DONUMAR-39563 format. One record per residue (C-alpha): residue number from 1; residue in three letters; x, y, z. Coordinates in nm, 2 decimals. Layout:
BEGIN
+-----+---------+--------+--------+--------+
! num ! residuo !     px !     py !     pz !
+-----+---------+--------+--------+--------+
! NUM !     ALA !      X !      Y !      Z !
...
+-----+---------+--------+--------+--------+
end
This chain:
BEGIN
+-----+---------+--------+--------+--------+
! num ! residuo !     px !     py !     pz !
+-----+---------+--------+--------+--------+
!   1 !     ARG !   2.47 !   2.60 !   1.60 !
!   2 !     HIS !   2.54 !   2.92 !   1.78 !
!   3 !     LEU !   2.39 !   3.12 !   2.06 !
!   4 !     ALA !   2.38 !   3.50 !   2.06 !
!   5 !     SER !   2.35 !   3.68 !   2.39 !
!   6 !     THR !   2.35 !   4.04 !   2.52 !
!   7 !     HIS !   2.58 !   4.16 !   2.80 !
!   8 !     GLY !   2.62 !   4.45 !   3.04 !
!   9 !     ASP !   2.95 !   4.54 !   2.88 !
!  10 !     HIS !   2.75 !   4.68 !   2.58 !
!  11 !     THR !   2.84 !   4.38 !   2.36 !
!  12 !     VAL !   2.66 !   4.09 !   2.18 !
!  13 !     LYS !   2.85 !   3.77 !   2.22 !
!  14 !     VAL !   2.80 !   3.47 !   1.98 !
!  15 !     THR !   2.91 !   3.14 !   2.13 !
!  16 !     SER !   2.93 !   2.79 !   1.97 !
!  17 !     CYS !   2.68 !   2.56 !   2.13 !
!  18 !     SER !   2.89 !   2.25 !   2.05 !
!  19 !     ASP !   3.21 !   2.35 !   2.23 !
!  20 !     GLY !   3.14 !   2.68 !   2.41 !
!  21 !     HIS !   3.40 !   2.89 !   2.24 !
!  22 !     LEU !   3.35 !   3.25 !   2.16 !
!  23 !     VAL !   3.27 !   3.29 !   1.78 !
!  24 !     ALA !   3.23 !   3.67 !   1.78 !
!  25 !     ASN !   3.23 !   3.96 !   2.03 !
!  26 !     LEU !   3.02 !   4.23 !   1.86 !
!  27 !     VAL !   3.12 !   4.58 !   1.99 !
!  28 !     GLY !   2.96 !   4.91 !   1.91 !
!  29 !     HIS !   2.64 !   4.97 !   2.12 !
!  30 !     PRO !   2.67 !   5.28 !   2.35 !
!  31 !     ARG !   2.46 !   5.11 !   2.62 !
!  32 !     THR !   2.36 !   4.76 !   2.71 !
!  33 !     PRO !   2.18 !   4.56 !   2.43 !
!  34 !     TRP !   1.84 !   4.45 !   2.56 !
!  35 !     THR !   1.74 !   4.22 !   2.28 !
!  36 !     VAL !   1.90 !   4.01 !   2.01 !
!  37 !     LYS !   1.76 !   3.80 !   1.72 !
!  38 !     TRP !   1.90 !   3.58 !   1.45 !
!  39 !     HIS !   1.83 !   3.64 !   1.08 !
!  40 !     PRO !   1.62 !   3.34 !   0.95 !
!  41 !     ASN !   1.86 !   3.24 !   0.67 !
!  42 !     LYS !   2.20 !   3.41 !   0.72 !
!  43 !     MET !   2.48 !   3.43 !   0.98 !
!  44 !     ILE !   2.34 !   3.77 !   1.08 !
!  45 !     VAL !   2.21 !   3.89 !   1.41 !
!  46 !     ALA !   2.02 !   4.21 !   1.50 !
!  47 !     SER !   2.04 !   4.37 !   1.84 !
!  48 !     GLY !   1.87 !   4.66 !   2.01 !
!  49 !     CYS !   2.00 !   4.86 !   2.30 !
!  50 !     LEU !   1.91 !   5.10 !   2.58 !
!  51 !     GLY !   2.10 !   5.36 !   2.39 !
!  52 !     PHE !   1.83 !   5.38 !   2.12 !
!  53 !     GLN !   2.02 !   5.19 !   1.85 !
!  54 !     VAL !   1.93 !   4.89 !   1.64 !
!  55 !     ARG !   2.24 !   4.72 !   1.48 !
!  56 !     VAL !   2.26 !   4.44 !   1.23 !
!  57 !     TRP !   2.58 !   4.24 !   1.25 !
!  58 !     ASN !   2.76 !   4.00 !   1.01 !
!  59 !     VAL !   2.87 !   3.73 !   1.26 !
!  60 !     GLU !   3.13 !   3.58 !   1.03 !
!  61 !     GLN !   3.30 !   3.92 !   0.98 !
!  62 !     GLY !   3.23 !   4.03 !   1.34 !
!  63 !     SER !   3.12 !   4.37 !   1.21 !
!  64 !     CYS !   2.82 !   4.60 !   1.22 !
!  65 !     ILE !   2.67 !   4.62 !   0.87 !
!  66 !     ARG !   2.37 !   4.85 !   0.94 !
!  67 !     MET !   2.27 !   5.08 !   1.22 !
!  68 !     VAL !   1.97 !   5.30 !   1.29 !
!  69 !     ARG !   1.92 !   5.53 !   1.59 !
!  70 !     LEU !   1.57 !   5.58 !   1.72 !
!  71 !     THR !   1.44 !   5.81 !   1.99 !
!  72 !     HIS !   1.38 !   5.56 !   2.27 !
!  73 !     ALA !   1.53 !   5.24 !   2.41 !
!  74 !     ILE !   1.48 !   4.93 !   2.19 !
!  75 !     ILE !   1.29 !   4.67 !   2.39 !
!  76 !     SER !   1.22 !   4.40 !   2.14 !
!  77 !     ILE !   1.32 !   4.32 !   1.78 !
!  78 !     ALA !   1.22 !   4.05 !   1.53 !
!  79 !     PHE !   1.31 !   3.96 !   1.17 !
!  80 !     HIS !   1.02 !   3.88 !   0.93 !
!  81 !     PRO !   1.05 !   3.52 !   0.81 !
!  82 !     SER !   1.16 !   3.65 !   0.47 !
!  83 !     GLY !   1.45 !   3.82 !   0.64 !
!  84 !     ASP !   1.39 !   4.14 !   0.45 !
!  85 !     ILE !   1.21 !   4.33 !   0.73 !
!  86 !     LEU !   1.32 !   4.40 !   1.08 !
!  87 !     GLY !   1.06 !   4.50 !   1.34 !
!  88 !     SER !   1.16 !   4.69 !   1.65 !
!  89 !     ALA !   0.95 !   4.79 !   1.95 !
!  90 !     SER !   1.06 !   5.12 !   2.10 !
!  91 !     SER !   0.84 !   5.32 !   2.34 !
!  92 !     GLY !   0.49 !   5.33 !   2.19 !
!  93 !     THR !   0.61 !   5.27 !   1.83 !
!  94 !     LEU !   0.66 !   4.97 !   1.61 !
!  95 !     HIS !   0.94 !   5.04 !   1.35 !
!  96 !     LEU !   0.94 !   4.83 !   1.04 !
!  97 !     TRP !   1.27 !   4.86 !   0.86 !
!  98 !     CYS !   1.37 !   4.72 !   0.52 !
!  99 !     TRP !   1.72 !   4.69 !   0.66 !
! 100 !     GLU !   1.90 !   4.57 !   0.35 !
! 101 !     ARG !   1.78 !   4.86 !   0.13 !
! 102 !     ASP !   1.82 !   5.15 !   0.36 !
! 103 !     GLU !   2.14 !   5.20 !   0.56 !
! 104 !     GLU !   2.03 !   5.50 !   0.76 !
! 105 !     GLY !   1.68 !   5.37 !   0.84 !
! 106 !     SER !   1.52 !   5.70 !   0.73 !
! 107 !     ARG !   1.27 !   5.51 !   0.52 !
! 108 !     ALA !   1.15 !   5.29 !   0.80 !
! 109 !     VAL !   0.77 !   5.25 !   0.83 !
! 110 !     VAL !   0.65 !   5.37 !   1.17 !
! 111 !     VAL !   0.34 !   5.25 !   1.33 !
! 112 !     ARG !   0.21 !   5.43 !   1.64 !
! 113 !     HIS !   0.06 !   5.22 !   1.92 !
! 114 !     GLY !  -0.15 !   5.34 !   2.22 !
! 115 !     MET !   0.08 !   5.21 !   2.49 !
! 116 !     PRO !   0.45 !   5.13 !   2.55 !
! 117 !     LEU !   0.55 !   4.82 !   2.35 !
! 118 !     ARG !   0.72 !   4.53 !   2.52 !
! 119 !     CYS !   0.75 !   4.27 !   2.24 !
! 120 !     VAL !   0.72 !   4.21 !   1.87 !
! 121 !     CYS !   0.72 !   3.88 !   1.69 !
! 122 !     PHE !   0.61 !   3.77 !   1.34 !
! 123 !     THR !   0.42 !   3.45 !   1.29 !
! 124 !     PRO !   0.61 !   3.17 !   1.11 !
! 125 !     ASP !   0.42 !   3.23 !   0.79 !
! 126 !     GLY !   0.49 !   3.61 !   0.80 !
! 127 !     LYS !   0.12 !   3.70 !   0.76 !
! 128 !     LYS !   0.07 !   3.83 !   1.11 !
! 129 !     VAL !   0.27 !   4.02 !   1.37 !
! 130 !     ILE !   0.22 !   3.99 !   1.74 !
! 131 !     VAL !   0.27 !   4.31 !   1.94 !
! 132 !     GLY !   0.26 !   4.32 !   2.32 !
! 133 !     GLY !   0.22 !   4.64 !   2.52 !
! 134 !     ALA !   0.20 !   4.75 !   2.88 !
! 135 !     ALA !   0.06 !   5.07 !   3.01 !
! 136 !     VAL !   0.17 !   5.19 !   3.35 !
! 137 !     ARG !  -0.14 !   5.33 !   3.52 !
! 138 !     GLY !   0.03 !   5.55 !   3.78 !
! 139 !     VAL !   0.11 !   5.56 !   4.15 !
! 140 !     GLY !  -0.15 !   5.40 !   4.38 !
! 141 !     GLU !  -0.31 !   5.19 !   4.11 !
! 142 !     ASN !  -0.28 !   4.81 !   4.09 !
! 143 !     GLY !   0.01 !   4.74 !   3.86 !
! 144 !     GLU !   0.02 !   4.74 !   3.48 !
! 145 !     ASP !  -0.24 !   4.69 !   3.21 !
! 146 !     PHE !  -0.11 !   4.44 !   2.95 !
! 147 !     SER !  -0.23 !   4.37 !   2.60 !
! 148 !     LEU !  -0.12 !   4.12 !   2.33 !
! 149 !     GLN !  -0.24 !   4.20 !   1.99 !
! 150 !     LEU !  -0.23 !   4.00 !   1.66 !
! 151 !     TRP !  -0.22 !   4.22 !   1.35 !
! 152 !     ASP !  -0.25 !   4.12 !   0.99 !
! 153 !     PHE !   0.08 !   4.18 !   0.81 !
! 154 !     GLU !   0.15 !   4.24 !   0.45 !
! 155 !     ALA !   0.53 !   4.26 !   0.38 !
! 156 !     GLU !   0.46 !   4.41 !   0.04 !
! 157 !     VAL !   0.28 !   4.71 !   0.19 !
! 158 !     VAL !   0.58 !   4.79 !   0.42 !
! 159 !     GLN !   0.83 !   4.74 !   0.13 !
! 160 !     ARG !   0.62 !   4.97 !  -0.10 !
! 161 !     LYS !   0.60 !   5.24 !   0.17 !
! 162 !     ALA !   0.97 !   5.22 !   0.23 !
! 163 !     GLU !   1.04 !   5.25 !  -0.14 !
! 164 !     GLU !   0.82 !   5.56 !  -0.16 !
! 165 !     GLY !   0.99 !   5.71 !   0.14 !
! 166 !     ARG !   0.66 !   5.72 !   0.33 !
! 167 !     ASP !   0.61 !   5.60 !   0.68 !
! 168 !     GLY !   0.30 !   5.52 !   0.89 !
! 169 !     SER !   0.34 !   5.82 !   1.11 !
! 170 !     GLY !   0.01 !   5.93 !   1.26 !
! 171 !     MET !  -0.16 !   5.60 !   1.19 !
! 172 !     ARG !  -0.28 !   5.41 !   1.49 !
! 173 !     VAL !  -0.28 !   5.03 !   1.48 !
! 174 !     GLY !  -0.43 !   4.80 !   1.73 !
! 175 !     GLY !  -0.56 !   4.93 !   2.07 !
! 176 !     GLY !  -0.91 !   4.92 !   1.93 !
! 177 !     GLY !  -0.88 !   4.73 !   1.61 !
! 178 !     GLY !  -0.78 !   5.03 !   1.40 !
! 179 !     ALA !  -0.65 !   4.99 !   1.05 !
! 180 !     GLY !  -0.29 !   5.10 !   0.96 !
! 181 !     PRO !  -0.01 !   5.01 !   0.72 !
! 182 !     VAL !   0.02 !   4.66 !   0.85 !
! 183 !     GLY !  -0.35 !   4.57 !   0.85 !
! 184 !     ARG !  -0.62 !   4.52 !   1.10 !
! 185 !     GLY !  -0.56 !   4.45 !   1.47 !
! 186 !     GLU !  -0.73 !   4.19 !   1.68 !
! 187 !     ARG !  -0.71 !   4.23 !   2.05 !
! 188 !     GLY !  -0.60 !   3.92 !   2.25 !
+-----+---------+--------+--------+--------+
end
């Protein structure tokens, strides 16, 4: 067993849980990684940083095997249980990337959301995706407005859109139960 963690020196460190030795020091992010997740079936981790990058790392080789640059800081990432799709929350956008097929990420499916996203997580069966958002109301108001939404998810739809080179730009999902490329949203 291994533990992957993010560090202020812009690295992701993978440590052995049994004896505490450093297995890999993954270097390449321009700013601090904010989130890191393990692939469900392989010795691969994905990380997202404040410098707008998502990187996929081969832990055994200690190297970055895929990278995509987005337009905002990466707050949360999650692998679909199949391992084929990587979701990332960045600003008000959920990016769904068939990471093994598309090195540059230009075919990622983009789903717009009504508020800045703070988390993304797939259910264990892969049929739903949980997305959390927080909207800052402004000075003088009482804190933030939070939402946690559960959306139907069809991996085949995302993979087909990626193959066709189409994204979900302009489609709103959630926030009012709107339909989009991942299905129907339920507010929670």
